[in-house]
C-alpha positions in Angstrom: -11.2 10.1 -22.8 -14.6 10.9 -21.8 -14.8 14.4 -20.0 -17.8 13.2 -18.1 -15.9 10.7 -16.2 -13.9 11.7 -13.2 -11.7 8.4 -13.7 -11.2 6.5 -16.8 -9.0 3.8 -17.0 -8.3 1.6 -20.2 -6.3 -1.4 -20.5 -3.4 -0.3 -17.9 -0.4 -2.5 -18.0 2.3 -1.8 -15.9 5.7 -4.3 -15.1 8.5 -3.9 -12.9 11.2 -5.7 -15.0 9.5 -9.6 -15.3 7.0 -9.0 -12.6 3.7 -7.5 -14.1 1.8 -5.4 -11.5 -1.0 -4.8 -13.6 -2.3 -6.8 -16.5 -4.9 -4.9 -18.7 -7.3 -3.0 -16.0 -10.0 -1.3 -17.4 -12.5 0.5 -15.7 -14.2 4.1 -15.0 -15.6 6.1 -12.2 -18.2 8.8 -12.6 -18.4 12.2 -11.4 -19.8 12.3 -7.5 -19.0 8.3 -7.3 -17.2 7.2 -4.7 -15.1 4.1 -5.6 -13.0 1.3 -3.7 -10.4 -0.5 -5.2 -9.7 -3.8 -3.1 -7.4 -6.6 -3.3 -4.5 -8.6 -1.9 -1.1 -7.2 -0.9 1.2 -6.8 -3.8 -2.0 -6.6 -6.3 -1.2 -3.8 -8.0 -3.1 -0.9 -5.7 -0.4 1.1 -5.1 0.9 1.3 -8.7 -2.1 2.2 -10.0 -2.6 5.5 -7.4 0.7 6.0 -8.5 0.0 5.9 -12.3 -3.2 8.1 -11.3 -1.3 10.6 -9.1 1.0 11.2 -12.1 4.2 9.7 -9.7 5.1 7.7 -12.8 3.5 6.2 -16.3 1.9 3.3 -17.2 4.1 0.4 -19.1 1.0 0.6 -21.7 -2.7 1.7 -21.9 -4.3 4.9 -21.1 -5.8 6.7 -18.0 -7.6 10.3 -17.5 -8.7 12.2 -14.9 -11.6 14.3 -15.9 -10.9 14.0 -19.6 -7.0 14.8 -18.8 -4.5 12.4 -20.0 -2.2 11.6 -16.8 0.9 11.2 -18.7 0.4 14.0 -21.5 -1.5 16.8 -19.2 0.3 15.3 -15.9 0.4 19.0 -14.5 -3.3 19.9 -15.0 -4.2 16.5 -13.5 -2.1 17.3 -10.5 -4.2 20.2 -10.0 -7.2 18.6 -9.9 -6.9 15.8 -7.8 -5.8 15.7 -4.0 -3.8 12.8 -2.8 -3.2 11.0 0.2 -0.4 8.4 0.1 -0.1 5.2 2.2 3.4 6.4 3.6 3.2 9.4 5.6 4.5 12.7 3.9 3.9 15.1 6.8 7.0 17.0 8.0 7.3 15.9 11.5 9.7 18.3 12.6 7.0 21.1 11.6 3.7 22.0 13.0 0.3 21.1 11.9 -0.2 24.4 10.6 3.3 24.9 8.6 2.9 21.3 6.9 -0.5 22.8 5.9 1.0 26.5 4.7 4.2 24.5 3.0 1.8 22.4 1.2 -0.8 25.2 0.1 2.4 27.0 -1.3 2.7 24.2 -3.9 -0.7 25.0 -5.0 -0.1 28.5 -5.3 -2.2 29.5 -2.3 -1.2 32.6 -0.2 -2.5 35.0 2.2 -6.3 34.9 3.7 -7.0 32.7 1.1 -4.6 29.9 2.1 -5.2 30.7 6.1 -8.8 30.3 5.7 -8.7 27.1 3.7 -6.1 26.0 6.6 -8.7 26.9 9.4 -11.2 25.6 7.4 -9.5 21.6 6.9 -8.1 21.8 10.1 -11.6 22.6 11.6 -13.3 19.7 9.2 -10.6 17.2 10.5 -10.8 17.9 13.9 -7.6 19.2 14.3 -7.7 22.6 14.9 -6.7 22.5 18.7 -3.7 21.0 17.5 -2.6 23.6 14.9 0.6 24.5 16.7 1.7 21.2 17.8 4.8 19.4 16.4 3.6 16.3 13.8 5.8 14.0 15.5 4.1 14.1 18.8 0.7 13.2 17.4 -1.1 9.9 17.5 -1.0 8.3 14.3 -4.9 8.7 13.9 -4.2 12.6 14.0 -1.4 12.4 11.8 -3.6 10.5 9.2 -6.1 13.3 9.9 -3.8 16.1 9.1 -2.7 14.0 5.9 -6.3 14.1 4.6 -6.5 18.2 5.3 -3.5 18.2 3.4 -4.8 16.4 0.6 -8.2 18.5 0.6 -6.4 21.6 1.1 -6.6 23.1 -2.6 -10.2 21.9 -2.8 -9.5 19.0 -5.5 -12.3 17.8 -7.9 -11.0 14.2 -6.9 -9.7 12.7 -3.8 -7.5 9.4 -4.2 -6.3 7.6 -1.0 -3.7 4.9 -0.9 
């Protein structure tokens, strides 16, 4: 796989039983490029997202992030990507700050480094004034901003949005 490419997808096929969700998808995304994948509902976008985010393997084909195979080097890929899922992944009973703190711990962030990154992301996404609010009290739009802050907290090289 090419290390110069952010994403390299080669002949990805994925089936759910008899239903083929992806049928030989091939494309690449250069470093620094913004790429959008559009298609109808049920067109396989979320399936491809799950493959790229290492949630499950493709039936066949190859996928790499910065040259790292998403199947064989999943741990390395996970450290390099940030993901924002289609469905909310925040704990609605925790505060914004608590959600970000727990997510940071997953990436080994602690202490002053974690607090600085949390502050930076909350300010950047306009939720700093809501840091101590319970997530379920936020509007849907503010919750999506917190999701983005969570996905960017560990400073990923690639952000994947479903």
